LOVOSE-337739 format. One record per residue (C-alpha): residue in one letter; y, z, x. Coordinates in nm, 4 decimals. Example, Ala and Ser with C-alpha at 12.3 -4.5 7.8 and 13.67 -1.06 7.14 Angstrom:
(A (-0.4500 0.7800 1.2300))
(S (-0.1060 0.7140 1.3670))
//
This chain:
(M (0.4831 -0.8468 -3.4789))
(S (0.2634 -0.8387 -3.1673))
(R (0.4129 -0.7597 -2.8345))
(S (0.4332 -1.0446 -2.5813))
(P (0.1879 -1.0205 -2.2884))
(L (0.4728 -1.0331 -2.0355))
(K (0.6564 -0.7438 -2.2008))
(S (0.3274 -0.5553 -2.2115))
(L (0.2850 -0.6016 -1.8354))
(L (0.6429 -0.4894 -1.7706))
(G (0.5937 -0.1842 -1.9909))
(Q (0.2664 -0.0902 -1.8236))
(T (0.4228 -0.1406 -1.4794))
(A (0.7111 0.0879 -1.5769))
(I (0.4752 0.3626 -1.6958))
(Y (0.2413 0.3317 -1.3979))
(G (0.5363 0.2922 -1.1662))
(L (0.7242 0.6062 -1.2670))
(P (0.4921 0.8593 -1.0994))
(T (0.4314 0.6222 -0.8099))
(I (0.8013 0.5647 -0.7453))
(V (0.8962 0.9294 -0.7979))
(G (0.6044 1.0403 -0.5832))
(R (0.6883 0.8030 -0.3010))
(L (1.0544 0.9061 -0.3204))
(L (0.9494 1.2687 -0.2950))
(N (0.7338 1.1729 0.0022))
(Y (1.0421 1.0085 0.1483))
(F (1.2150 1.3437 0.1270))
(L (0.9287 1.4902 0.3274))
(V (1.0056 1.2501 0.6135))
(P (1.3469 1.4140 0.6786))
(L (1.1714 1.7510 0.6785))
(Y (0.8979 1.6351 0.9154))
(T (1.1520 1.4774 1.1515))
(S (1.4163 1.7516 1.1416))
(P (1.5092 1.9270 1.4665))
(G (1.2668 2.2135 1.5233))
(K (0.9884 2.0483 1.3209))
(F (0.7632 1.7569 1.4233))
(R (0.8643 1.5813 1.7436))
(P (0.7777 1.2092 1.7641))
(V (0.4604 1.2989 1.9550))
(D (0.3496 1.5435 1.6818))
(Y (0.4365 1.3036 1.4023))
(G (0.2359 1.0450 1.5945))
(V (-0.0756 1.2644 1.5584))
(L (-0.0284 1.2945 1.1817))
(S (0.0377 0.9207 1.1503))
(E (-0.2705 0.8287 1.3525))
(L (-0.4937 1.0494 1.1375))
(Y (-0.3553 0.9059 0.8143))
(A (-0.4121 0.5562 0.9517))
(W (-0.7841 0.6407 0.9620))
(V (-0.7602 0.7740 0.6058))
(A (-0.6198 0.4367 0.4962))
(F (-0.9230 0.2579 0.6401))
(L (-1.1760 0.4850 0.4734))
(I (-1.0033 0.4885 0.1344))
(I (-1.0553 0.1123 0.1226))
(L (-1.4217 0.1363 0.2261))
(L (-1.5600 0.4175 0.0113))
(P (-1.4814 0.2873 -0.3425))
(L (-1.6862 -0.0251 -0.2501))
(G (-1.4477 -0.2537 -0.4395))
(M (-1.5904 -0.1158 -0.7643))
(E (-1.2535 -0.0774 -0.9365))
(T (-1.2010 -0.4542 -0.9485))
(A (-1.5698 -0.5128 -1.0359))
(F (-1.5310 -0.2611 -1.3186))
(F (-1.2313 -0.4493 -1.4635))
(R (-1.4193 -0.7786 -1.4446))
(Y (-1.7464 -0.6585 -1.5977))
(I (-1.6084 -0.4577 -1.8895))
(N (-1.4548 -0.7859 -2.0110))
(K (-1.7899 -0.9678 -2.0001))
(H (-2.0473 -0.6936 -2.0670))
(D (-2.1195 -0.5508 -2.4114))
(D (-2.2047 -0.1972 -2.2985))
(K (-1.8813 -0.0764 -2.1364))
(D (-2.0198 0.2746 -2.0830))
(E (-2.3042 0.1282 -1.8802))
(V (-2.0578 -0.0628 -1.6627))
(F (-1.8598 0.2545 -1.5961))
(R (-2.1740 0.4607 -1.5322))
(N (-2.3117 0.2129 -1.2783))
(S (-1.9781 0.1892 -1.0995))
(F (-1.9256 0.5642 -1.0907))
(L (-2.2761 0.6527 -0.9711))
(T (-2.2743 0.3864 -0.7001))
(V (-1.9464 0.5089 -0.5551))
(G (-2.0312 0.8764 -0.6038))
(V (-2.3637 0.8656 -0.4207))
(F (-2.2186 0.6609 -0.1367))
(S (-1.9198 0.8968 -0.0989))
(L (-2.1336 1.2099 -0.0912))
(A (-2.3600 1.0557 0.1727))
(F (-2.0526 0.9579 0.3748))
(F (-1.9119 1.3124 0.3631))
(G (-2.2441 1.4596 0.4774))
(L (-2.2527 1.2206 0.7723))
(M (-1.8919 1.2961 0.8710))
(F (-1.9495 1.6701 0.8424))
(F (-2.2460 1.6756 1.0789))
(A (-2.0876 1.4262 1.3212))
(S (-1.7404 1.5826 1.3142))
(Q (-1.7420 1.7066 1.6741))
(P (-1.8443 1.3765 1.8402))
(I (-1.5897 1.1910 1.6252))
(A (-1.3173 1.4428 1.7167))
(N (-1.4039 1.3927 2.0847))
(F (-1.3819 1.0141 2.0460))
(L (-1.0377 1.0304 1.8792))
(G (-0.9009 1.2611 2.1471))
(Y (-0.8937 1.5859 1.9457))
(P (-1.1943 1.7770 2.0857))
(D (-1.0585 2.1156 1.9756))
(H (-0.9916 2.0045 1.6185))
(K (-1.3085 1.8906 1.4452))
(E (-1.1540 2.0386 1.1280))
(F (-0.9295 1.7284 1.1244))
(I (-1.2368 1.5090 1.0771))
(I (-1.3963 1.7251 0.8060))
(T (-1.0694 1.7410 0.6119))
(L (-1.0134 1.3654 0.6395))
(A (-1.3656 1.3098 0.5071))
(L (-1.2924 1.5373 0.2105))
(I (-0.9706 1.3493 0.1274))
(V (-1.1296 1.0060 0.1194))
(S (-1.4504 1.1221 -0.0545))
(I (-1.2629 1.2892 -0.3404))
(D (-1.0277 0.9908 -0.3782))
(A (-1.3244 0.7523 -0.3906))
(I (-1.5179 0.9601 -0.6456))
(T (-1.2150 0.9825 -0.8766))
(A (-1.1245 0.6132 -0.8383))
(L (-1.3491 0.4979 -1.1243))
(P (-1.2408 0.7598 -1.3829))
(M (-0.8793 0.6713 -1.2990))
(A (-0.9606 0.2992 -1.3297))
(K (-1.1198 0.3679 -1.6694))
(L (-0.7886 0.5112 -1.7894))
(R (-0.6142 0.1923 -1.6766))
(A (-0.8706 -0.0283 -1.8510))
(E (-0.8257 0.1722 -2.1714))
(E (-0.4463 0.1362 -2.1302))
(K (-0.4064 0.5134 -2.1240))
(A (-0.1118 0.4697 -1.8927))
(K (0.0552 0.7981 -1.9912))
(K (-0.2524 1.0077 -1.9115))
(F (-0.3069 0.8144 -1.5895))
(S (0.0539 0.8729 -1.4913))
(L (0.0411 1.2429 -1.5785))
(I (-0.2661 1.3006 -1.3607))
(H (-0.1282 1.0886 -1.0778))
(F (0.2108 1.2588 -1.0933))
(S (0.0550 1.6072 -1.1064))
(A (-0.1414 1.5341 -0.7892))
(I (0.1769 1.4177 -0.6196))
(V (0.3702 1.7286 -0.7262))
(V (0.0950 1.9571 -0.5929))
(N (0.0932 1.7719 -0.2615))
(I (0.4721 1.7839 -0.2262))
(A (0.4911 2.1524 -0.3211))
(L (0.2246 2.2475 -0.0676))
(N (0.3984 2.0393 0.1994))
(L (0.7254 2.2207 0.1355))
(I (0.5508 2.5568 0.1741))
(I (0.3890 2.4409 0.4981))
(I (0.7106 2.3025 0.6512))
(Y (0.9419 2.5849 0.5435))
(F (0.7185 2.8915 0.5687))
(L (0.4072 2.8157 0.7739))
(F (0.5305 2.5766 1.0414))
(D (0.4930 2.7095 1.3954))
(P (0.6851 2.5073 1.6578))
(E (0.4512 2.6479 1.9205))
(N (0.1469 2.5149 1.7346))
(P (0.2467 2.1988 1.5418))
(L (-0.1161 2.0821 1.5145))
(L (-0.1835 2.3729 1.2783))
(A (0.0774 2.2233 1.0447))
(V (-0.0924 1.8836 1.0787))
(W (-0.4215 2.0338 0.9569))
(L (-0.2513 2.2241 0.6740))
(I (-0.0847 1.9016 0.5548))
(L (-0.4254 1.7316 0.5471))
(L (-0.5659 2.0298 0.3548))
(A (-0.2782 2.0016 0.1057))
(N (-0.3863 1.6429 0.0451))
(V (-0.7402 1.7615 -0.0331))
(L (-0.6108 2.0080 -0.2924))
(A (-0.3857 1.7435 -0.4450))
(S (-0.6778 1.4998 -0.4701))
(G (-0.8698 1.7734 -0.6517))
(V (-0.6147 1.7503 -0.9341))
(K (-0.7657 1.4102 -1.0232))
(I (-1.1075 1.5740 -1.0654))
(I (-0.9548 1.8292 -1.3022))
(G (-0.7697 1.5571 -1.4950))
(T (-1.0817 1.3431 -1.5424))
(Y (-1.3442 1.6201 -1.5651))
(K (-1.4777 1.4940 -1.8996))
(D (-1.6006 1.1750 -1.7341))
(F (-1.7870 1.3855 -1.4788))
(L (-1.9485 1.6004 -1.7490))
(R (-2.0514 1.3044 -1.9656))
(I (-2.2081 1.0990 -1.6901))
(K (-2.5809 1.0311 -1.7241))
(W (-2.8104 0.9570 -1.4323))
(E (-2.9121 0.6213 -1.5727))
(W (-2.8833 0.3336 -1.3333))
(N (-2.9128 -0.0317 -1.4319))
(K (-3.0215 -0.1654 -1.0942))
(K (-2.9760 -0.5291 -1.1950))
(L (-2.6196 -0.4709 -1.3118))
(A (-2.5426 -0.2563 -1.0062))
(R (-2.6621 -0.5345 -0.7752))
(E (-2.4499 -0.7903 -0.9602))
(M (-2.1412 -0.5713 -0.9377))
(L (-2.1984 -0.4993 -0.5693))
(A (-2.2484 -0.8699 -0.4991))
(Y (-1.9122 -0.9316 -0.6647))
(S (-1.7317 -0.6373 -0.5053))
(F (-1.8704 -0.6437 -0.1509))
(P (-1.6492 -0.9355 -0.0390))
(L (-1.3548 -0.7409 -0.1819))
(V (-1.4508 -0.4447 0.0386))
(I (-1.4533 -0.6760 0.3400))
(A (-1.1220 -0.8228 0.2293))
(G (-0.9711 -0.4800 0.1721))
(F (-1.1037 -0.3421 0.4985))
(A (-0.9773 -0.6420 0.6919))
(G (-0.6506 -0.6181 0.4995))
(I (-0.5984 -0.2564 0.5978))
(I (-0.6460 -0.3654 0.9587))
(N (-0.3310 -0.5724 0.9160))
(E (-0.1503 -0.2756 0.7641))
(T (-0.2534 0.0213 0.9784))
(L (-0.4630 -0.0797 1.2792))
(D (-0.1496 -0.1111 1.4912))
(R (-0.1035 0.2676 1.4706))
(V (-0.4639 0.3196 1.5767))
(M (-0.4446 0.0709 1.8653))
(M (-0.0987 0.1649 1.9930))
(K (-0.1896 0.4894 2.1693))
(P (-0.4857 0.3593 2.3751))
(L (-0.3149 0.0273 2.4559))
(L (0.0069 0.1918 2.5736))
(K (-0.1961 0.4416 2.7783))
(S (-0.3892 0.1538 2.9355))
(A (-0.0555 0.0077 3.0451))
(G (0.0164 0.3239 3.2477))
(N (0.2112 0.5280 2.9897))
(S (0.1462 0.8968 2.9314))
(N (-0.0409 1.0263 2.6260))
(A (0.2755 1.1997 2.5013))
(Y (0.4858 0.8822 2.5325))
(S (0.2188 0.6740 2.3601))
(L (0.1893 0.9165 2.0670))
(A (0.5698 0.9320 2.0440))
(Q (0.5806 0.5533 2.0044))
(V (0.3280 0.5830 1.7219))
(G (0.5490 0.8486 1.5615))
(I (0.8680 0.6406 1.5911))
(Y (0.7009 0.3291 1.4524))
(S (0.5383 0.5208 1.1661))
(A (0.8640 0.6882 1.0635))
(C (1.0470 0.3540 1.0599))
(Y (0.7560 0.1923 0.8757))
(K (0.8200 0.4436 0.5970))
(L (1.1540 0.2731 0.5273))
(A (0.9831 -0.0645 0.4986))
(M (0.7316 0.0786 0.2525))
(I (0.9927 0.0861 -0.0239))
(V (0.8629 -0.2626 -0.1047))
(T (0.5080 -0.1267 -0.1248))
(I (0.6182 0.1393 -0.3752))
(F (0.6970 -0.1437 -0.6128))
(L (0.3772 -0.3242 -0.5128))
(Q (0.1548 -0.0268 -0.5852))
(A (0.3105 0.0380 -0.9266))
(Y (0.2805 -0.3311 -1.0090))
(R (-0.0827 -0.3561 -0.8958))
(Y (-0.1939 -0.0647 -1.1146))
(A (-0.0781 -0.2572 -1.4209))
(A (-0.1307 -0.6166 -1.3044))
(E (-0.5023 -0.6189 -1.2185))
(P (-0.6394 -0.5131 -1.5589))
(F (-0.3649 -0.7209 -1.7267))
(F (-0.4628 -1.0414 -1.5430))
(F (-0.8303 -0.9961 -1.6314))
(A (-0.7443 -0.9219 -1.9951))
(Q (-0.5355 -1.2430 -2.0109))
(S (-0.8063 -1.4579 -1.8485))
(K (-0.9116 -1.6008 -2.1881))
(N (-0.5558 -1.6882 -2.2878))
(K (-0.5128 -2.0676 -2.2833))
(D (-0.1566 -2.0278 -2.1507))
(R (-0.2599 -1.7833 -1.8797))
(N (-0.1610 -2.0087 -1.5870))
(K (0.1917 -2.0556 -1.7208))
(M (0.2172 -1.6802 -1.7564))
(Y (0.0902 -1.6190 -1.4033))
(A (0.3479 -1.8648 -1.2661))
(K (0.6310 -1.7031 -1.4613))
(I (0.5289 -1.3569 -1.3421))
(M (0.5294 -1.4858 -0.9846))
(N (0.8914 -1.6050 -1.0213))
(Y (1.0085 -1.2651 -1.1403))
(F (0.7998 -1.0883 -0.8792))
(I (0.9469 -1.2836 -0.5855))
(A (1.3000 -1.2208 -0.7107))
(A (1.2321 -0.8461 -0.7487))
(V (1.0793 -0.7909 -0.4031))
(C (1.3562 -0.9960 -0.2398))
(V (1.6160 -0.7700 -0.4029))
(V (1.4367 -0.4700 -0.2500))
(F (1.4268 -0.6450 0.0888))
(L (1.8025 -0.7055 0.0806))
(G (1.8816 -0.3630 -0.0623))
(V (1.7101 -0.1759 0.2198))
(S (1.7758 -0.4078 0.5143))
(L (2.1474 -0.4462 0.4376))
(N (2.1899 -0.0727 0.3841))
(I (1.9828 0.0478 0.6781))
(D (2.2752 0.2613 0.8005))
(I (2.2265 0.4718 0.4879))
(F (1.8476 0.4663 0.4651))
(K (1.8071 0.5665 0.8297))
(H (1.9272 0.9170 0.7446))
(F (1.5946 0.9791 0.5736))
(I (1.4763 1.0138 0.9324))
(R (1.6772 1.3161 1.0394))
(S (1.6301 1.3113 1.4144))
(E (1.8053 1.0342 1.6073))
(A (1.5081 1.0297 1.8446))
(Y (1.3365 0.8078 1.5853))
(W (1.6284 0.5678 1.5242))
(V (1.5493 0.3574 1.8293))
(G (1.2834 0.1856 1.6167))
(L (1.5044 0.0873 1.3219))
(G (1.5186 -0.2743 1.4356))
(V (1.1633 -0.3331 1.3117))
(V (1.2459 -0.2336 0.9523))
(P (1.3738 -0.5771 0.8316))
(I (1.0733 -0.7452 0.9956))
(L (0.8332 -0.5108 0.8148))
(L (1.0222 -0.5464 0.4855))
(L (0.9905 -0.9237 0.5067))
(A (0.6220 -0.8866 0.5928))
(N (0.5691 -0.6799 0.2793))
(V (0.7416 -0.9477 0.0691))
(F (0.4777 -1.1939 0.1933))
(L (0.2056 -0.9369 0.1264))
(G (0.3249 -0.8956 -0.2312))
(I (0.3178 -1.2695 -0.2933))
(Y (-0.0311 -1.2884 -0.1423))
(I (-0.1528 -1.0034 -0.3652))
(N (-0.0141 -1.1860 -0.6678))
(Q (-0.1905 -1.5047 -0.5660))
(S (-0.5206 -1.3266 -0.5026))
(I (-0.5925 -1.3266 -0.8744))
(W (-0.7312 -1.6808 -0.8368))
(Y (-1.0398 -1.5755 -0.6427))
(K (-1.0931 -1.2631 -0.8526))
(L (-1.0813 -1.4540 -1.1809))
(S (-1.2967 -1.7389 -1.0514))
(G (-1.5534 -1.4978 -0.9050))
(Q (-1.5124 -1.6493 -0.5577))
(T (-1.4266 -1.3221 -0.3907))
(K (-1.5770 -1.4502 -0.0665))
(F (-1.2496 -1.6357 -0.0042))
(G (-1.0589 -1.3076 -0.0161))
(A (-1.2902 -1.1812 0.2559))
(Y (-1.2445 -1.4975 0.4651))
(I (-0.8649 -1.4800 0.4419))
(A (-0.8564 -1.1097 0.5260))
(I (-1.1001 -1.1423 0.8173))
(G (-0.8943 -1.4277 0.9600))
(G (-0.5783 -1.2200 0.9256))
(A (-0.7426 -0.9158 1.0807))
(S (-0.8596 -1.1228 1.3787))
(I (-0.5072 -1.2498 1.4415))
(T (-0.3657 -0.8978 1.4008))
(I (-0.6072 -0.7567 1.6570))
(L (-0.5416 -1.0442 1.8989))
(I (-0.1605 -1.0169 1.8848))
(N (-0.1678 -0.6391 1.9202))
(L (-0.4149 -0.6490 2.2087))
(I (-0.2066 -0.9006 2.4013))
(F (0.1464 -0.7802 2.3310))
(I (0.1459 -0.4034 2.2586))
(P (0.1089 -0.3099 2.6295))
(T (0.4333 -0.5002 2.7005))
(Y (0.6376 -0.4858 2.3790))
(G (0.5027 -0.1730 2.2071))
(Y (0.5659 -0.1423 1.8335))
(W (0.7783 -0.4603 1.8273))
(A (0.4560 -0.6553 1.8795))
(S (0.2965 -0.4710 1.5872))
(A (0.5870 -0.5479 1.3544))
(W (0.5856 -0.9201 1.4366))
(A (0.2056 -0.9332 1.4095))
(T (0.2312 -0.7889 1.0576))
(L (0.4911 -1.0486 0.9559))
(I (0.3015 -1.3446 1.1039))
(V (-0.0322 -1.2469 0.9512))
(Y (0.0989 -1.1799 0.5995))
(A (0.2879 -1.5103 0.6041))
(L (-0.0253 -1.6985 0.7113))
(Q (-0.2390 -1.5256 0.4493))
(M (0.0111 -1.6160 0.1790))
(V (0.0066 -1.9842 0.2772))
(V (-0.3723 -2.0067 0.3174))
(S (-0.4354 -1.8300 -0.0146))
(Y (-0.1977 -2.0682 -0.1909))
(L (-0.3680 -2.3774 -0.0470))
(L (-0.7201 -2.2537 -0.1293))
(G (-0.6117 -2.1429 -0.4757))
(Q (-0.4722 -2.4877 -0.5554))
(K (-0.8104 -2.6345 -0.4648))
(Y (-1.0471 -2.3929 -0.6398))
(Y (-0.8420 -2.2356 -0.9230))
(P (-0.5130 -2.4254 -0.9599))
(I (-0.2115 -2.2343 -1.0857))
(K (0.1047 -2.4404 -1.0896))
(Y (0.3521 -2.2067 -0.9224))
(N (0.7180 -2.3071 -0.9105))
(L (0.7657 -2.3807 -0.5397))
(R (1.1289 -2.4782 -0.5870))
(K (1.2068 -2.1325 -0.7204))
(F (1.0146 -1.9756 -0.4344))
(V (1.2231 -2.1714 -0.1819))
(L (1.5442 -2.0832 -0.3690))
(Y (1.4746 -1.7117 -0.4159))
(F (1.3216 -1.6450 -0.0770))
(G (1.5472 -1.8825 0.1152))
(L (1.8644 -1.7391 -0.0373))
(A (1.7532 -1.3825 0.0417))
(L (1.6829 -1.4765 0.4031))
(L (2.0131 -1.6648 0.4329))
(L (2.2155 -1.3688 0.3026))
(F (2.0334 -1.1350 0.5414))
(L (2.1167 -1.3629 0.8355))
(V (2.4820 -1.3806 0.7274))
(A (2.4976 -1.0000 0.7300))
(F (2.3125 -0.9872 1.0622))
(F (2.5439 -1.2268 1.2448))
(V (2.8622 -1.1003 1.0782))
(D (2.7975 -0.7409 1.1811))
(L (3.1242 -0.5597 1.1178))
(D (3.0276 -0.2421 1.3019))
(P (2.6799 -0.2375 1.4621))
(G (2.4781 0.0793 1.4136))
(R (2.7433 0.2621 1.2123))
(F (2.8236 0.3082 0.8448))
(T (3.1707 0.1936 0.7398))
(W (3.3028 0.1200 0.3923))
(P (3.4048 -0.2418 0.4706))
(K (3.0538 -0.3080 0.6031))
(F (2.8929 -0.1352 0.3046))
(T (3.1074 -0.3345 0.0614))
(F (3.0403 -0.6672 0.2329))
(H (2.6641 -0.6143 0.2436))
(N (2.6387 -0.5086 -0.1187))
(V (2.8553 -0.7983 -0.2341))
(L (2.5923 -1.0212 -0.0733))
(I (2.3227 -0.8424 -0.2746))
(L (2.5301 -0.8850 -0.5909))
(I (2.5609 -1.2570 -0.5184))
(Y (2.1823 -1.2796 -0.4936))
(V (2.1231 -1.0956 -0.8212))
(T (2.3859 -1.3118 -0.9943))
(V (2.2203 -1.6342 -0.8786))
(I (1.8807 -1.5130 -1.0054))
(W (2.0369 -1.4151 -1.3352))
(F (2.1913 -1.7558 -1.3949))
(V (1.8741 -1.9374 -1.2896))
(E (1.6490 -1.7369 -1.5220))
(M (1.8746 -1.6731 -1.8220))
(P (1.8845 -2.0287 -1.9644))
(K (1.5043 -2.0220 -1.9974))
(Q (1.5140 -1.6777 -2.1497))
(R (1.7637 -1.7934 -2.4117))
(S (1.5669 -2.1082 -2.4917))
(S (1.2398 -1.9156 -2.5234))
(T (1.3915 -1.6694 -2.7729))
(S (1.5863 -1.9254 -2.9773))
//
């Protein structure tokens, strides 16, 4: 008996998600180490956060959107090896050229970013993103071939190497008198961890032939380029605030140390909100190839709508779980110097719920080939993000960034839905969206206004908040179970 497509997606998500979730949890345990007394101060953590914000931008740019193009074209092209070869060579050549440029321009770039004595930061960042881009296609090939276990093993091994090296750096090599040395060593650890992916996929590197189908490459780039624009504009919404915060706060008369400290506080608190994105990343690894594979299924739209229902319920449970237990989760950030920013966590969690729904919806323009709309939506969102941050960061600091993130993701979700209904209609269940999302928001507001002991953990408060979460899960269960029973009867 064949396995249902939905169960297949859930199984693939679980396999892909295990290393992602474990890895992110391990990374969470690095945050307490980074923020412990005697380790990174907010200003030092601000440096590391700012550098990784630039990494996030470049990791979107260098793969050229070829992962998604690869998934699309292997389902419509007879020679799958040729599709992989064209994708791999395009990204590889571009990444090598990028690294050469960054290497020779490292000093001017370091001067521009405010680290004139540390051009090694720039060279190491370039290595991280170049290796990740070059290995993106071999890793995507494993996903397309549904080799989830091998993909997970490689991914998890890279995470373990990175965590182990970070522990060595923090416990044995950290010098409080020279914290920027530790920053560079952490970046170098990321390079070595990325190298694990090369080792894990070395056969693809050895088998590659220098045969380029220029016509196919142009077609794939024409398809993927709007996705690069969309991804690049999307990462503006996610990380540009940490790039803009330092110069904007300095322009308002604040010191460099204070401005970097605000970046550090915001970044540490953002980590708590990224629990939603752990689920998102695991889900996306499985969902993208799954959606393309199901594109010829006559019942695909019903399946997409059903998946959306479950997805909204799942991310709302995460939103409630973290936001209503913030007095527990805050201890991942060891130093109380960072806790002043905890108020932005529910805002960022809610923003990531909207982001997840938008990502789920984005399948309409990928399946229909109208990727230009993804670029339009992302560029519009990026413009609003930049505008809000420019106007309000000098006065409200990271609070402006958190609200900008929420507003933009909400707008992108709505615009994508409206465009999707026009160009590639999928009949989503709006009543369930209103029920699931509205109930989650209502329960959060109940907990917020009935605050039994602000800023402190107590057992009555813990019990009350988690009873609210249990109520939410129970409602979802009773809404979904009748359909489950009828579908299996």
